C-alpha positions as CSV (number, residue, x, y, z in Angstrom):
1,M,32.9,0.2,-40.1
2,R,35.8,2.7,-39.7
3,V,38.3,3.0,-36.8
4,Y,40.5,6.1,-36.6
5,A,43.4,7.3,-34.6
6,N,44.8,10.8,-34.1
7,I,48.6,10.9,-33.5
8,Y,50.8,13.8,-32.6
9,E,53.5,14.7,-35.1
10,Y,56.4,13.7,-32.8
11,N,55.0,10.1,-32.2
12,I,56.7,8.4,-35.1
13,G,56.7,5.0,-33.4
14,S,52.9,5.0,-33.2
15,M,52.6,6.0,-36.8
16,K,54.8,3.1,-37.9
17,V,52.8,0.6,-35.8
18,L,49.5,1.8,-37.2
19,E,50.8,1.6,-40.8
20,K,52.2,-1.9,-40.1
21,V,48.8,-3.2,-39.1
22,G,47.0,-1.7,-42.0
23,F,46.0,1.8,-41.1
24,E,46.3,4.5,-43.8
25,K,47.2,8.2,-43.2
26,E,44.2,10.3,-44.3
27,A,45.3,13.8,-43.3
28,V,47.7,16.0,-41.4
29,I,45.8,18.7,-39.5
30,K,48.3,21.6,-39.2
31,S,48.7,23.5,-35.9
32,S,45.7,21.7,-34.4
33,V,46.9,20.9,-30.9
34,I,48.6,22.8,-28.1
35,K,50.7,20.4,-26.1
36,E,53.1,21.5,-23.3
37,G,52.9,25.1,-24.6
38,K,53.8,24.1,-28.2
39,I,51.6,24.1,-31.3
40,I,51.8,20.8,-33.1
41,D,50.3,19.0,-36.1
42,E,48.0,16.0,-35.7
43,H,48.1,13.1,-38.1
44,L,44.8,11.3,-38.8
45,Y,44.9,7.5,-39.5
46,S,42.1,5.2,-40.3
47,I,41.3,1.6,-41.2
48,R,38.0,0.4,-42.8
49,K,36.4,-3.0,-42.6
50,T,34.2,-3.9,-45.5
């Protein structure tokens, strides 16, 4: 099973929380989101249960 989360580049707090509970950063998707008129990167995190 795999659970994943997409986090906007400016949400550093959420990235730290995910890493603290065991999520790993898999990718940075460059210029993938338009938020409030700005183009931003999206960070993809996931955790797997074996």
